[in-house]
N, C-alpha and C positions, 0 to 999 in steps of 0.2 A: 219357771218364777219368774215375776219382776223383777226389774233391777231400782233397788233403788238409789239417787243420788244424793253426795252425801251432802249435810248437811253447814257442813267442815269445811276452812280449806283441807286438803292435802299434799302431801309430798311424795317424793318419789325418792326411797332409802334404801342404800346399799349394802352388804353387807357380806363377810368373809365369813363361807358356809366352814366351823369343822363338825364333824361328825366321826362319832364313837358309835363302831357297829359289836356287840356284842354276841356270841353262839355260844349256847349252852347244850353238852348234848347227852345222853345217859342211854344205856341200855344199848349199846353198840357193841358190839365185839364181845370176845370171850369172855371175858374182865371184866364188863358192866359196867364200867367205871366210867364216873361225868370227865366228860374237860370240857374247857372252855378256852375259846378261842378268841381273841380280844383285836381286831384292827384301829386305827386311827386314821383319818386320812379326811383332804382339806379340796373337795370340789378344785379344778382350773377353773370357773368362772362364779365371780360373783354373783351373789344371789338381789334382787331387785325387788322391793314391797312397797305396795305405798298403805303411805300411813297418814292418819289424820296430824293436821303440821301443830296445834298445839300439845299433843305430847311431845313431837320431836323435839322444840327447843328448848325446853329441860332440859332434854338431854345433852347439847349441845353447849350449854351452861354448864355444864357440872363439870367442876375444877380438878377433881376425881376420874373423870375421862378426857383429860385436857389431852392434844395427842394423837388419842384414840380417832375419836370420831374431829370430820371435816367438814365447812358447806362451805369449798372454793367460788361458791359464784356469788356465797353473800347473801342469797336469797332469803336463811330463814332466820337469821342473825340480825338484820335491820330492823324485825318484825315485831 
């Protein structure tokens, strides 16, 4: 499949990923009772995703996310 060049400016966005894994097992053992195990984990390395820049700019300006999102080099805030 051919790659398509993005038509809009894009940027790399880094996220800390929190993952919840839920395992449900039933019909095992003598009782046959279902059991559920939940594990929450955060991988040690952040996830980096390329996103179109236009939707990222409003995310940075959103006051409800103040302090949670950063643009340390000021690459998106000035545009």
